[in-house]
N, C-alpha and C positions, 0 to 999 in steps of 0.2 A: 513466321513461324513453319516451321519443319517439321514432320515426325519421321522418325525412327524408329524400324520394329526388329526385334531380333529373330533369329531361323538357326536350327538349330535340335542332335539329338539329344536325349532325353540326358541329365548329369553329365554337361558338357560347360557347363560356371556361367549361364546364359544371367541368371536372375544376380550370382555373387558377380559377376560384371557390370552390370548396370548400378549394384549396389556400388561397386565401388569406381564407377564414375559422377553419381549423382549424389551418392550419401543418405538414397531413398530405396528403402526393401520393396518394393514391385509385389513379395508375395504376400497378398493381404488373406488369403482365407485360414483358420485355423489347424484346418486339415493340410495347407500344403506348408505351413511353419511344424507340422507334427511328422511328414513325412519327405519333407527335404526336396519338395520336386513341386513344379510348376503343372497346378491341376486351368485353371485359368487365367485368362487376360491379365495382366501386372502393368502397370504404369508406373511413370516417372517422367523427370524434364531433368533439362540441365541447358544452362548459358554455357553458349562457347568463347574463346578469348575475344572472339571478333565482333559479340556484341546477338550474332543470332541465339534464337530462344530453340531452342528441341525439345518437343515432345518423345515418349520412348514408351514402345508397346514391347511390353514382355510377352514371349508368348509359349505355351505349352511344349516341350519336344516329344513328349512321351504318343506310342504311335496311337495310344486309345484317344488322344485328345486334337486329334489333328483337327478334327471340326473347329475345337477352340483357336488352335491354332489361325485356323483360313477367317474366322470371324476377325480377328486382329488384323492380319496383313493388306488387306486390300487397298488401305487408303493412304500407304508410306509412300514418301519418298525416298527415302534410303534404308537398303536391309544390313544390319550387321549377321553375314551365316557365323557363328561360331563353330570354330573344332576344336575339342581336346586335344593338349598337345600329345596325351599318354596312349587315347585313344584312337584316335585318325577319325576318318572319313567311315561311318557308322548309316546305316540304315535310314534313321529318318533323317542325318543329314543331305540324300538324296532326295530324297521324299519333299524334302522343305527347299530345296534348290529346285527342283522339279517345279514345284507349286509357286514360287516367285518368279521363273522362267516364263508360267504361263500365264501369270498376272503382269508379265512386262515390268519387272520392276529393272527398270535401266542401271539402278547408282547402289553401289554396294562397297562394303566393307569385308574380306573374309578373314577374322578375329580367330589367332589360334591363343585359345584359353591353356590355363595350368601349362605355363612356359616355361617355369622353376622344376619340374616333375619330370622333365627331359635332358638328353644332350643335346648338343649341337648336331649331331651327325645324328640322332633320331628325329631335330626337328626340321633339318633339308629334306630328308624322307618324306614327313606329313607335307611340307612345303609344298615337293613337287608331286604328292599325290595330289593336293589339292586343286593346282596348277591346272592339271590336266582333266582334274572332276567339272573343273566351271568351264571347259572347252566348247563352244558353239552356242551358251548359254549368254542370257543376259546379260550376266555376270563377268563375264569373261577377261573382260579386262580391269577388273576391280583389283587394288591395293590388297596385298596380306599380309597384316600385322600382328606378330606374338606378342604377347601379354601376359603377366601373369597379377590378377587380382585381389590375391595377396601379399605379394611383395611389392606391388604398382611402379614393375619394371613393363616399361609399354607403352603403360597410361597416356603419357601425355602425348607420343608419338601417334598413339589411335584420335587422341582429341581433335590434335592437328590435322588428322589424315578426314576426320570426318567435317571441320570445317573446309577443309578443299575442295571436297569432293560438293559441298551445297553451296560454294563459289557457281559450280554450276548447273546450277539444281533450279530449273524457270518457276518461278511463281506459277500458285494452280488458278485456272483460268476462271472467271466471274461470269457464268451464262446466264445470271440472272431469275435462277431457278435452284435454290436451295436445298441441297437437300443432305440430313445426316441419316448414316446408317447406325441405331443405337444397339452397342456392344455391350452395353452395360445399365442395370436398372434399379435402383436404391431409393429408400426412404431419409431423409434429413431431417430429424427435430426441428420444429421450428420452421422447417419450409415446405415440405409435405416430398412429392415424387419430383427426384432427378433422374436424368439420363443420359449419358456419357456417347459420345462418338468424332470421328474424323469429319470435320465438315466439305460437302464438295459443290462446287457448282455455283455457288452463291455465296451471301454472308443473312444471317439471323440479331434481329436488334431485340433488346430488352420490349416488351410491350408488345411484342408482334404477334399477329393471331396466325395461328401454322394449326395443319391437319396432320394427323400420325395415320400413316398408311399401314398394310391393307385395312383394319378395320373403318377409316372414315371417322377418326373421331376429332371432334373440333376441341384444340386448349390456344393459350396463351402461355409466351413463356414472361416469367416474373423474373428470373433474373438469370445470368451469362456468366458463367465462371472458365477460368484456364490457367492451368498450376496454382490451382486455391487462389486467385487472384477475382474479383468482381471485373465485369467489363461492361462496356454498352452494346458492343458490337463483334459476333464474331465471325471471321472473315475465310476465306475459302482456303482451305487446307490446315485449318488450326483442329487442335484436340480440344472439346471443347464440353462441361458440363451445364444442360440446363433443365432449371428448374419449371418444371407443366403446373400450370394449375389446371386445377377440375378433373385429375385423372388419376386414377389409384393405380399402385404400382403394380397391383394383378391383371389391370387392363392392358400392359402393354410387354411386349419381350423383345431379346435379340432377336432382332433380324427386321422389325419394324423397322419405318422410316418415316422423318417429320421431315414436313416442308410447307409450302406456299400453299394455302388452301384452293382449289379446284384446276390444278392446271395438270396433275397426275393423274389418270387410274390404272389401279394396280390389273395385272394381266396372269395369264395363265399358260399363254403359249409366245414361244419368241422362237424367230431364226435366228439360227448363229452360225459359225463360223466355228467348226471343231476341230482341233489337234487331237490322235493318241500320243500319249507319252511313247518315246521309243520302244522303255524298256519292258513291254507289257509285253505277257508270255502269249497272250491269244487277241486275236481282233474284236475290236467291238461290234456285233451283230445288230442289225432294224431291230427296234425298239427293245432294245436293251433299259430297264430298271436300272435308274441311278440316285445316288444323293447328290444333289443340284446346288452350289454355293456361288453366291454373288454379295458382294458388300458384307456383310455380317447374318444374311441371310442363308439356312437351312434348309430346303425342300426336297421331297423324294418327287423322281418324274420321270419320264422314259423320254428316249434318244430316239427320233424318225428320222432315221437316214434318209437324206431326199435324191443323192447322187451317186448311192450304190448300196450293194447286200448288205456289206460289214465293211466297217473300217480297220486296215490296218494298221498297227504301230509304227509309231512316226510317222502315218500320213495325215492330212487334212482334208475334209469335205462338210458336205453343208448339209443342217441338219435343222430339226427344227424338235423343241423339247417343249413336252406337255406336261405340267407341273399339277401336281394333286392339291395346291390349292393356291391363292392369287399370292403375288406378290409386287414391290413398285421398285420397277426395274425401267430404264430405259436404254436407248443405243448408244453402243459405244462401252456398256459396261463390260467387263472380263468377267469371268466365271471358272470356278472348275469342278469338275464331275469325277465322283469318287463312286467304289461299289463299297461293299459293309465293312472291307478292310483295306483296299488301295487307294491313292491319286491314280485315276485312270488318263485325265485329260483335260481340256477346257477352252477355251478361246475368248469370241467376242461377240456380244449381241448385235444381231445386225436390223433386226427389227420387234420391238417390243410388244406388239400387239397383231403379232401374225393368223392370217388366215390359213385351213388347210390348205395345204399343197398337193398337187398330184406327186408322184417320186417321178424322179428321171424324166422332167418335163424341163426341156432346155432354157425357154422365155424365162421361166423360175429361176434358172440356175443363173444366167445372164443377169437378171435384175438384182439378186442378190450380192452378185459380184461387183456390181457399180456402186449399190449401198453399203457395201464396205469398204470402198475404195476410200483416198484421200479426198479424192474431189470433192467440197460441200455441192460445187454445180450438179456434176451427175450422182452423186448421191439424191438431191431436191427430184432433179428428173426421173429415176427411178424412183421414187416413193411417188411421185404423182402419178406415174402411169401402172402402180402397182396396186393403185385403191384413188378412183375419181369420182366425185370430184373433192378436194382438199381445202379445210379455211386453212388460214394462214398459221395462228397458232399450233392448229395441230400437227401441220405442216415443219415448223420450226422444230418443234419437241420431238417427229417423230426421228427426225435426221439429225437430233441433238446440236445440234448449230445454235451460236450465240445468235444475238438478232443481227447485230452489224454482218458475222458471216454469210447470214442467211439471205439478206437483200442485196449484197454486193452479185452471192449466186444469183438471184431470180433475176439482177440488172442483167447478168451474163447472158443468161436462158433470155431473156425477152429480149435483147437485142439478135439474138439469133433464132427468132420467133417460133422457141422450140415451148414456149407457154402463153396459157390465154389466163389473163386476170380479169375478174369481175368482180366487183361492186366498189372500185376504187380502191387505193393504196391503204397499209393496214391490217388490224387484228379481226375485219368483218370482210376481208377480200376473199373471194373463193377461186381456187384454180384449177387449172386444166393443162395436163400438157398440151402438148399444140396439135397431136394424135387424136389421143381422147375428146378434145373439142370437136375434130371434123369427125369423130364417130357419134357425136351428141347430133351433130348439125344433119347429118344422114339420116340419122334415126328422126330428128325429130320431121326430116322434109317426108321418109318416108310412111309415117304414121298418118299424116297430113293428108297425103296421094293417096290413101287406104281411104281414110274417112271421106274424102270427097268422092271414090269412086263407090263407096256405099251409099254415101247420101247429097248424091249430085245435088238436091234442091235444099241442101242445107247452105246457110251462108259459112259454116266452118264451123271446125273442132272446136270445143269445151277446154276451157284450159285445165279443166281439172282432171280433163281425160289425158289430154297430152302430158303432165305432172306424173301419172299412174303408170303411161306407157315409158318415159325418159326415167321412173323410178328413182325419183331424185327428191328428198325431202323440200315440205313446202319453203322453207326460209330461202332455203339455197337454190330453188324453182322462180323465183322471184330474180334474181338477178339473171341465173341464164336466160330466163323468158326475154329480159329487158336488152341481153345481147342479141338474140335471135331477133329481133324486131327492128332494132339499131341497124342490125346488117342486112337487113330486108330478106331474111330468110324464110321470115310469115309475115303477113300480115293483120293485124288485127280489127276488126270490123266488130259492132256492136255486142262486145264482150269475145266473140268467135275468133276463132284463129285460121288463118286458110292463105293458100300461097298464093303469091303475086300473081298467078298468072289464073288462079279460078276463079271463074264466073258462073252464075247460075242459069243455064241457059233450058229455054222447056220448050217442049214438043209445039206443034201446031194442035192436037189434041190438047192438052194440057192448058193448052192459052185460050181454049174455047172453052173448057168447063170452069176455069178462073173467072172468065169474062160473066158467064151465065150465071155462076154464083153470083158477082160482085152484081149483077143487074137484079136479082130477086131479093138481096139484102134492101138494095136501094128503093125496091117496088113496096116492102113493108119496114120502116129504118124501126119502129120499135116493136114489130111481134114478127122477126126475121123467121123464117122456117126452119124448122130443126131437121127435117131430112128433107132429100139426103144432103150432108155435108160431104164436102171434097174429100179425099184418100188425105191421112192423115198428112202425109211431107206437103201435099200440095196446101194446107190449110196451115202447117206453122210456118209455109216459107210466105205467106200472107198475113200471118203473126207477124214474122221477122221484117219483113217489109212495110209494118205498120199501116194495113188496111184496111184490118178487121181487127176485133179484142174480141176474146174467147173469155166470158162469165164465170161459166159451166160447162160442164162434159158435153153438154149438147143446145148451148145457148149462146150463139157469135154474132155480134153486132157488127156492121161498118163501121169505122173507124171514126167517123164522121157525125154519124148516129150517138155512137159512145160519148164523142167528146160532148154534145149538147142536151145529152142523158145528166152527164154528170154536174155539167154547168147549172142547168134549170133545177138539179135537186137541190144542190148548195144555196144557191137564192132565194130555193122555199123555206129550207128550213133556214137559213139566215133573217126569213121578216117574219116565219111565223115560230122559231125556236124547234120545232120537233117537225118528221115525217110518219106516216103510217104506210105500210104497203095499202092499203089502199089509195090514199091521197097519189100514191106512187101509180097506183093504175089509172087513177083517174086523168093527173098531169100527161100522159101518154099517152092514152086511149088503149091501152094493152092490157092483159090478162096476168091475173097474180104470176102466175108462171113465169114470165119475165119482171115483173116486179122484183120478186123473192131473188131471182138469179142475178139480177143489177144489185142490189141491195146488199146483198150476203157477199156480195165480188166486193163492193166498197167497202163494208166491215173491213175484210182479211185484207186491203190497200189502204186502209189505216183512214180513211177517207171519213167515214160513218161510224158513229159506237148505237149498238141494239141497250135501250133501256125499257126493259120489258116488250111489249106491242109496238114501240118508237123509235124512232130513229132522230141520234143528233149527232149535230159537227165534233169530230174529234180535236 
């Protein structure tokens, strides 16, 4: 199925032409009937002689309703640029053509309507004027077909031309990430809330759970229709009506997007390539306030120019658009910006989750150029370098690639040693650029070396300390640490991390202090002296080495004595059912101070449990 959209100046016969082609009056509003002018989007459909089905979106031509025109023209495969023979090219003819060019609508037909009102000579002049107008635009090679919707002259030729153009129109890609930009919301008696739009990037099916963005509302598809016919699956590129469950019409508006839950996060900052229309009277300044249109969405925002102070008419530049509210958009979506009265320009979204950039920063511009290019491989590489690490699913989304395209591109990068993949293959994998991974390795070595310098008597760096220094989230850090250990960058010992070359080395004086302290503990194993304890670093070293056990701030037992005490306490309780502090004291011929410190330590370790003045095994 294909989608055809009209474009052109007000009162040039777009709606009359649609009705002549389809038998359907696209003007559905009472005000439109009364005024004889399309105000909002109209819809119809047509089956061509070849059997192709075509959905038709009829857009308003009046300058006051350009925003409504923009809501409908974004998802079309073919444009009918309508020019009335008696009036020729008019202001909205030019503006609509500029919009089609900005949105890269490459297939179209120029339809000269009201053929019956002019003679051949005048028709030739209008045709020549139109041919000159479309030069240099995406519609420069399109056929020009004169018709009369009143007499029917030229209509068969137009239908044939539409059929022929669609023969060379490729089917829309299925990227597995369906989106439906909503362009109409209404209630149907007996069914409830219904929305319409053009499917992009994937399929919907009846019964499927969906999410409505940006409000993050959950719903389910009760039914699907196209051309008033029930369907089970809505394919990419089709016009579709979706009956939603559990959502009121007042909770949804034009510009919202329906999609699969969980993968698309609304955003307010976009990196873009931006072209200012050549016909603008003045340049676009930095921080210009604009209205931003993409899909069926309209939102105000500001344009931060990244590579110049002002964008001259006809020029292209790099910019960041900061929006007044969040929208659902992805890389590769096209957009148009307008002032309160005029279409200013437009372009392509290069990154949909943009960080604030330094202006006139060459590496930033270089990265944007790579991400905007046609190479999936270079897009992946630039996206990785812009924000690391990135999980596989996020990377595919930010590059707006299908899974197959992304896997092929990643394979090429891996073969060139330009990417490091952690955590295996698939959605849970974590990715770095080769340069990004070298930075991680260098930083990990530097942090660990500095820790060894500050604490030479400690076995190594605590894992959490390294994670904090690397500023990597806990789930991702596990994969990073595993890779650092596998590559021999770090060694794990007793829960701490050290450089492979690091060894604890004592001075002769420190060795004498430790020897004397251990000798003292051996002389009074159950009543060791509380003072003086070795300096904290030496004491921690003995604890790490397993030579002593600290049971309280000022009570330290030799490891052998501690093991003996724990064994005998457990045996005593096993035979007697319980033990008191007095019994512990008598068991080891020690004082209450040591008995209490030992038993409170055993309580904390979960070996014993206190009940009143007694302890039992836990």
